[in-house]
C-alpha positions as CSV (number, residue, x, y, z in Angstrom):
1,M,20.8,-10.4,-8.9
2,L,18.1,-9.8,-10.5
3,R,17.6,-6.1,-11.7
4,I,15.7,-4.0,-13.7
5,K,15.5,-1.1,-15.7
6,R,12.3,1.5,-15.3
7,V,11.3,5.3,-14.8
8,P,11.0,5.9,-11.3
9,T,8.3,7.2,-10.2
10,V,8.2,11.7,-8.8
11,V,5.8,11.3,-5.4
12,S,7.2,14.3,-4.4
13,N,8.7,17.4,-5.9
14,Y,11.2,16.8,-3.4
15,Q,12.6,13.4,-4.7
16,K,15.9,14.0,-6.4
17,E,18.2,11.4,-8.7
18,D,19.8,8.8,-6.2
19,G,23.2,11.2,-6.9
20,E,21.4,14.2,-6.1
21,E,20.5,12.7,-3.2
22,A,23.7,11.5,-2.3
23,S,25.3,14.8,-2.4
24,R,22.8,16.6,-0.4
25,Q,23.4,14.5,2.4
26,T,27.0,16.1,2.8
27,T,25.6,19.7,2.8
28,G,24.3,20.2,6.8
29,G,20.8,21.0,6.0
30,C,18.3,20.9,3.5
31,G,17.2,24.1,3.7
32,R,13.0,23.7,3.1
33,N,10.3,22.3,5.7
34,C,10.6,19.4,5.4
35,L,10.1,16.3,8.3
36,N,13.8,15.4,9.5
37,S,15.6,16.4,12.1
38,C,16.6,19.3,10.9
39,C,13.0,20.9,10.5
40,L,10.4,19.2,12.7
41,P,11.6,21.4,16.3
42,G,8.3,23.9,16.8
43,S,6.8,22.1,13.9
44,K,3.2,21.6,13.5
45,L,0.5,19.5,11.5
46,P,-3.7,19.1,11.7
47,L,-3.9,15.3,13.0
48,Y,-7.2,13.4,12.5
49,A,-7.6,11.2,15.5
50,F,-10.2,8.2,14.7
51,K,-11.4,6.1,16.9
52,K,-10.7,2.3,17.1
53,E,-12.6,-0.5,16.4
54,T,-15.9,-0.8,18.6
55,T,-15.6,-3.9,20.9
56,A,-18.6,-5.7,21.5
57,K,-18.7,-4.5,24.6
58,E,-18.5,-1.2,24.3
59,L,-21.3,-1.6,21.3
60,A,-23.9,-3.3,23.6
61,A,-23.0,0.0,26.7
62,E,-23.9,2.6,23.4
63,E,-27.3,0.4,23.1
64,I,-28.1,0.5,26.0
65,K,-27.4,4.2,26.3
66,Q,-29.3,4.6,23.2
67,Q,-26.5,6.7,21.7
68,P,-26.1,6.4,18.0
69,Q,-22.7,6.5,16.7
70,Q,-21.6,9.1,15.2
71,P,-19.9,8.6,11.9
72,P,-17.4,10.2,10.8
73,V,-17.5,9.4,6.5
74,A,-17.8,13.1,5.1
75,F,-15.2,14.6,7.7
76,L,-12.6,12.9,6.6
77,E,-13.4,12.2,2.9
78,S,-14.2,16.4,3.3
79,L,-10.5,17.0,5.0
80,L,-8.5,14.7,2.7
81,L,-9.9,16.1,-0.3
82,G,-10.7,19.6,0.5
83,E,-6.4,19.7,1.3
84,W,-5.4,17.9,-2.0
85,E,-7.9,20.4,-4.1
86,D,-6.0,23.1,-2.4
87,R,-2.3,21.6,-3.4
88,M,-3.6,21.9,-6.2
89,Q,-4.5,25.3,-6.4
90,K,-0.8,25.4,-5.0
91,G,0.7,24.2,-7.6
92,L,2.4,21.4,-5.9
93,F,1.4,18.7,-8.7
94,R,3.5,17.7,-11.8
95,Y,0.1,17.5,-13.7
96,D,-3.5,17.9,-13.9
97,V,-4.6,14.4,-13.6
98,T,-8.3,15.6,-13.9
99,A,-7.5,16.3,-17.3
100,C,-6.4,13.1,-18.0
101,Q,-8.4,11.0,-20.7
102,T,-10.0,8.0,-19.1
103,K,-12.4,5.4,-20.5
104,V,-14.0,2.1,-19.9
105,I,-12.6,-0.5,-22.2
106,P,-15.3,-2.8,-23.5
107,G,-15.6,-5.7,-22.9
108,D,-16.9,-8.8,-20.0
109,H,-13.9,-7.3,-17.7
110,G,-15.2,-3.3,-17.7
111,F,-11.2,-2.2,-17.8
112,I,-10.6,1.2,-17.0
113,A,-7.6,2.7,-18.9
114,Q,-6.0,6.1,-18.8
115,L,-3.9,8.2,-21.1
116,N,-1.3,9.4,-18.7
117,E,1.0,10.9,-20.8
118,G,3.0,13.6,-17.7
119,R,3.6,10.3,-15.2
120,H,7.0,9.4,-16.8
121,L,8.7,12.6,-18.6
122,K,11.3,14.6,-17.6
123,K,13.1,11.0,-15.4
124,R,16.1,8.5,-16.8
125,P,15.3,4.8,-16.4
126,T,16.7,3.7,-13.2
127,E,17.8,-0.3,-11.8
128,F,16.1,-1.7,-9.3
129,R,16.5,-4.6,-7.6
130,V,13.7,-7.5,-7.6
131,D,14.6,-10.5,-6.5
132,K,14.6,-9.4,-3.1
133,V,11.6,-9.0,-1.3
134,L,13.0,-7.5,2.0
135,Q,15.6,-4.9,1.8
136,P,17.2,-2.7,4.5
137,F,16.5,0.9,4.8
138,D,18.5,3.4,3.4
139,G,18.9,6.6,4.1
140,S,20.9,8.0,1.6
141,K,18.9,7.6,-1.3
142,F,14.5,9.5,-1.2
143,N,12.3,8.7,1.6
144,F,9.9,10.3,2.8
145,T,11.6,12.1,6.1
146,K,12.6,14.6,3.4
147,V,9.3,15.4,1.6
148,G,8.3,19.0,1.7
149,Q,5.8,19.4,4.8
150,E,3.5,21.2,2.8
151,E,3.1,17.7,0.8
152,V,1.6,16.6,4.0
153,I,-2.2,17.2,4.5
154,F,-2.0,16.0,7.8
155,Q,-1.4,13.4,10.6
156,F,-2.9,10.3,10.8
157,E,-3.7,8.4,14.7
158,A,-5.3,6.8,17.3
159,S,-7.8,8.8,19.4
160,E,-6.3,8.8,22.6
161,D,-9.9,9.3,24.7
162,G,-11.7,6.7,21.7
163,E,-13.3,9.5,20.2
164,I,-12.5,11.4,16.8
165,Q,-11.1,14.0,16.7
166,F,-9.8,17.0,14.4
167,F,-7.1,19.5,16.2
168,P,-5.6,21.6,12.7
169,N,-2.8,22.7,14.0
170,A,-1.5,19.6,15.8
171,P,2.5,19.6,17.3
172,I,4.6,16.5,16.0
173,D,5.0,14.0,18.5
174,V,8.6,13.1,17.1
175,A,8.8,10.5,20.2
176,N,6.1,8.5,19.1
177,S,7.1,9.1,15.2
178,P,3.3,9.9,13.5
179,S,1.9,8.2,10.7
180,V,1.0,10.8,8.0
181,V,-1.0,11.2,4.8
182,A,0.5,12.7,1.9
183,I,0.1,13.9,-1.4
184,N,1.4,12.0,-4.6
185,V,2.4,14.7,-6.7
186,S,2.1,12.3,-9.7
187,P,-1.5,11.0,-9.1
188,I,-3.1,8.6,-10.8
189,E,-6.7,9.9,-9.9
190,Y,-8.5,12.3,-7.6
191,G,-7.4,12.4,-4.4
192,H,-4.4,10.2,-4.7
193,V,-2.3,10.1,-1.8
194,L,0.2,8.1,0.6
195,L,-0.7,6.4,3.8
196,I,3.2,6.9,5.4
197,P,3.4,4.7,8.7
198,R,5.5,5.7,11.4
199,V,6.9,8.1,9.2
200,L,10.2,8.9,11.5
201,E,11.0,5.2,12.0
202,C,11.8,5.1,8.1
203,L,11.1,1.4,8.0
204,P,11.4,-0.3,5.0
205,Q,8.4,-1.8,2.3
206,R,7.4,-4.6,4.1
207,I,3.9,-4.4,5.4
208,D,3.5,-5.6,9.6
209,H,0.2,-5.7,11.7
210,E,0.7,-3.1,12.8
211,S,1.3,-1.0,9.9
212,L,-1.2,-3.1,7.8
213,L,-4.5,-2.4,10.3
214,L,-3.6,1.4,10.5
215,A,-4.4,1.5,6.7
216,L,-7.4,-0.5,7.3
217,Y,-9.4,2.2,9.4
218,M,-8.3,4.4,6.9
219,A,-10.6,2.8,4.4
220,A,-12.9,2.5,6.4
221,E,-13.1,6.2,8.1
222,A,-13.7,7.3,4.5
223,G,-16.3,5.5,4.3
224,S,-16.6,5.6,0.7
225,P,-17.0,2.4,-2.0
226,Y,-14.9,4.1,-3.8
227,F,-12.2,5.2,-1.9
228,R,-9.1,2.3,-2.4
229,L,-5.8,1.7,-0.8
230,G,-2.7,0.0,-2.0
231,Y,0.6,-1.9,-1.3
232,N,2.9,-2.5,-3.9
233,S,6.3,-4.4,-2.5
234,L,9.9,-4.8,-3.4
235,G,9.3,-7.0,-7.0
236,A,6.2,-5.5,-7.1
237,F,6.9,-2.0,-8.9
238,A,7.5,-0.6,-5.3
239,T,10.1,2.1,-6.1
240,I,10.7,3.7,-3.0
241,N,12.1,1.3,0.0
242,H,10.0,3.4,2.8
243,L,6.7,2.1,4.3
244,H,3.8,3.2,2.5
245,F,0.4,3.0,1.2
246,Q,-1.3,4.6,-1.7
247,A,-4.7,5.6,-1.9
248,Y,-7.8,7.1,-4.9
249,Y,-10.9,7.8,-5.0
250,L,-12.0,5.8,-8.8
251,A,-16.2,5.9,-9.3
252,V,-16.4,2.5,-11.1
253,P,-15.5,-0.6,-9.3
254,F,-12.5,-2.3,-10.2
255,P,-12.6,-5.6,-12.7
256,I,-11.7,-7.8,-9.5
257,E,-13.8,-6.4,-7.6
258,K,-16.7,-7.4,-10.0
259,T,-14.5,-11.1,-10.9
260,S,-16.5,-14.4,-9.0
261,T,-14.5,-15.9,-6.6
262,K,-14.5,-19.4,-5.0
263,N,-15.0,-19.5,-1.3
264,I,-12.0,-22.0,0.4
265,T,-11.9,-21.6,4.5
266,T,-13.1,-19.2,6.9
267,L,-11.0,-18.9,9.6
268,S,-11.9,-18.1,13.5
269,G,-13.1,-15.0,13.6
270,G,-15.3,-15.1,10.5
271,I,-13.0,-14.0,7.9
272,E,-14.0,-15.5,5.0
273,I,-11.0,-16.7,2.5
274,S,-11.7,-17.6,-1.3
275,Q,-9.4,-17.4,-4.6
276,L,-10.0,-15.2,-8.2
277,L,-12.2,-16.8,-10.5
278,N,-12.3,-16.0,-14.2
279,Y,-9.4,-13.2,-13.9
280,P,-5.8,-13.3,-15.6
281,V,-3.9,-12.3,-12.3
282,R,-5.2,-15.8,-9.6
283,G,-5.1,-14.2,-6.0
284,L,-6.7,-14.7,-3.2
285,V,-9.6,-12.3,-1.4
286,F,-9.8,-12.3,2.5
287,E,-13.3,-11.0,3.5
288,G,-14.9,-9.9,7.4
289,S,-15.9,-7.5,9.1
290,S,-13.9,-7.1,12.2
291,L,-11.0,-5.0,11.2
292,E,-8.6,-6.7,13.9
293,N,-9.4,-10.2,12.8
294,L,-9.0,-9.1,9.4
295,S,-5.8,-7.3,9.2
296,A,-4.6,-10.1,11.8
297,A,-5.2,-12.8,8.5
298,V,-4.0,-11.0,5.7
299,A,-1.0,-9.2,7.6
300,D,0.3,-12.9,8.9
301,A,-0.5,-13.9,4.8
302,C,1.8,-11.4,3.9
303,I,4.5,-11.7,6.3
304,C,4.8,-15.4,4.9
305,L,5.0,-13.8,1.5
306,Q,8.1,-11.6,2.1
307,I,9.6,-14.0,4.5
308,N,9.7,-16.7,1.2
309,N,10.5,-14.5,-0.7
310,I,7.8,-13.6,-3.2
311,P,6.4,-10.6,-4.7
312,Y,3.1,-9.0,-3.9
313,N,0.2,-6.7,-4.0
314,V,-2.5,-5.4,-2.2
315,L,-5.7,-3.8,-2.7
316,I,-8.0,-3.3,-0.3
317,S,-11.6,-1.7,-0.7
318,D,-14.7,-2.0,0.4
319,S,-13.5,0.3,3.5
320,G,-11.5,-1.8,5.1
321,R,-13.4,-5.2,4.6
322,R,-12.5,-7.2,1.8
323,I,-8.3,-7.8,1.0
324,F,-7.2,-8.8,-2.1
325,L,-3.5,-11.2,-2.4
326,L,-2.2,-11.1,-5.4
327,P,1.3,-12.7,-5.7
328,Q,3.8,-11.3,-9.1
329,C,6.4,-12.8,-11.0
330,Y,6.3,-9.9,-13.8
331,A,9.5,-8.2,-12.6
332,E,11.2,-11.6,-12.6
333,K,10.3,-12.7,-16.2
334,Q,12.0,-8.5,-17.2
335,A,14.3,-9.7,-15.6
336,L,15.1,-12.8,-17.0
337,G,14.2,-11.6,-20.4
338,E,10.9,-13.4,-20.8
339,V,8.2,-10.9,-21.4
340,S,7.8,-9.9,-24.8
341,S,8.9,-6.5,-26.7
342,E,5.5,-5.4,-27.5
343,L,4.6,-5.6,-23.7
344,L,7.5,-4.0,-22.6
345,D,7.0,-1.1,-25.4
346,T,4.1,0.1,-23.6
347,Q,6.2,0.5,-20.3
348,V,2.9,-0.3,-18.6
349,N,5.1,-1.4,-14.9
350,P,1.7,-3.3,-13.5
351,A,1.5,-3.0,-9.7
352,V,-1.5,-2.9,-8.1
353,W,-3.8,-0.6,-9.7
354,E,-2.9,-2.3,-13.0
355,I,-3.6,-5.6,-11.1
356,S,-7.0,-4.7,-10.5
357,G,-7.6,-3.9,-13.7
358,H,-6.9,0.1,-14.0
359,M,-4.5,0.7,-16.8
360,V,-2.3,3.7,-16.7
361,L,-0.9,3.5,-19.9
362,K,1.7,6.4,-21.3
363,R,1.5,6.3,-25.3
364,K,-1.8,8.2,-26.5
365,E,-1.4,4.6,-29.7
366,D,-1.2,2.5,-26.5
367,Y,-4.9,4.4,-25.0
368,D,-6.0,4.4,-28.8
369,E,-5.7,0.8,-29.3
370,A,-6.8,-0.3,-25.5
371,S,-9.1,-3.7,-25.7
372,E,-9.8,-6.0,-23.4
373,E,-7.9,-8.9,-25.1
374,N,-4.8,-6.3,-24.7
375,A,-5.0,-5.8,-21.0
376,W,-5.8,-9.7,-20.1
377,R,-2.1,-10.8,-22.1
378,L,-0.3,-8.5,-19.8
379,L,-1.9,-9.1,-16.8
380,A,-1.5,-12.9,-17.7
381,E,2.4,-12.4,-17.9
382,V,2.2,-10.8,-14.4
383,S,-0.1,-14.0,-12.8
384,L,2.2,-16.5,-11.3
385,S,1.2,-20.3,-13.1
386,E,-1.3,-22.4,-11.2
387,E,1.8,-24.9,-10.3
388,I,3.2,-22.4,-8.9
389,F,0.2,-20.2,-7.2
390,Q,-0.9,-24.3,-5.2
391,E,2.8,-24.4,-4.2
392,V,2.3,-20.7,-3.1
393,K,-0.9,-20.4,-1.4
394,D,-0.6,-24.1,0.7
395,I,2.5,-22.0,2.5
396,I,0.2,-18.9,3.3
397,F,-2.8,-21.1,4.8
398,E,0.2,-23.2,6.4
399,A,1.5,-20.0,8.1
400,I,-2.1,-18.4,9.4
401,T,-2.5,-21.2,10.6
402,C,0.5,-21.3,12.4
403,A,0.3,-17.8,13.8
404,V,-3.4,-18.7,15.1
405,D,-1.6,-22.3,16.9
406,E,1.0,-19.0,18.3
407,C,3.6,-20.5,16.5
408,V,5.0,-17.2,15.1
409,V,6.2,-15.0,17.1
410,N,3.5,-11.6,16.7
411,T,3.9,-8.1,16.9
412,R,0.7,-7.7,18.8
413,S,1.7,-9.7,21.7
414,S,4.1,-7.2,22.4
415,D,5.7,-4.4,20.8
416,E,8.4,-3.6,23.6
417,D,9.8,-6.9,23.8
418,Q,9.9,-8.2,20.0
419,D,9.2,-7.0,16.5
420,V,9.3,-9.3,13.9
421,E,8.9,-6.8,10.9
422,G,11.7,-4.3,11.8
423,R,9.6,-1.8,14.3
424,S,12.7,-1.5,16.7
425,H,16.5,-0.3,15.1
426,E,18.0,-2.3,18.2
427,K,16.2,-5.1,18.9
428,T,16.3,-8.0,16.2
429,V,14.9,-11.6,15.9
430,N,16.3,-14.2,14.0
431,L,14.2,-16.0,11.6
432,A,14.4,-19.8,11.7
433,I,12.6,-23.1,9.8
434,V,10.9,-24.9,12.6
435,P,11.0,-28.6,11.5
436,G,7.8,-30.3,10.1
437,K,6.3,-26.4,10.1
438,P,5.9,-23.7,7.8
439,E,8.3,-20.9,7.3
440,C,7.2,-19.4,10.7
441,L,8.8,-17.0,12.7
442,V,10.5,-18.3,15.8
443,Q,12.9,-16.4,18.3
444,N,16.3,-17.9,18.6
């Protein structure tokens, strides 16, 4: 069992130390307006209902009617940022992120450095297990049902009638477990929020087809090149084992978005898969015009990594049309004592934002001395070796092919009968190795 000690990021003002969380469960009530059963009856929150992807048939019908599509971009962006700024005015954030110093580091890649001294203050280091990507949900620890409703800015659900709608005061549908967008009280950048799919189902931190597609829809609805979503698996610096994505605005390109790539293959559905070139972290890039096809391919790859216990990070950019998949091994190296004390002293935890080139630094000396060489040296420790990356890449491509051939029990086929990634708490699917095949999912 491999463990590391790190200071957990405080994402909610109701996040307590593990011992405090456990003791609070015995008091018979939380005494606040949270997202748990004690406070939900009668509660209402704003609801943004997005339009699902337009099919070719629907698009043709719209063209015949000569009715231009109504872009939702400006409204979602103004809603998110307006609500975020409202929470800032109310003093819900732990510090003013707009006051943090930021600079682009000189060099070919344009790494971005931010000095954020307030993000890890007043918390003691906590042990995290880093050798197990799939871990069961533990309700005794902090999870997003414990956040205050004032930290939630809106519900985010698919529209029932296929049109974009906004309800400023909508009831919370407990039976259908809404997805919500909440502030991160320790923001890295302007507009830093959390997307929490099906929050009341208490899903562990693992990607499934439905949750990834929801994240892509949010990126598409925002419609801004400056808005990206990120995901960290367990073992890749996720500290809360409750399914969530992060997102924020950054008005410059991430270095990883600018790096060159080499095309590997094109899947059915027009999904192009490339490999990063001349970047310190080895990874894959998935691109496509169909959100559903793109989400399916990337989710299959993520599920493959999860089954094979490989930590990874995901960056969603270009309004949901471009996804970076980045397997990593930094935490494992740290647990094995293979990371230099010089790098450990920086207290930088290379999660999705750092790997993408946004270096969040906690010490002024590191910020003042920030260089492309230093950033590259840190990220090089994150990357899998060429040999191991090739093996992982082979497994991913076999898994994607397996899914296309319907070898994988796919959650998209029937939400009622099967759910490999764990949406149902009442039904289970056993995992087994198919002889002569990659690590496919088969129902026993």
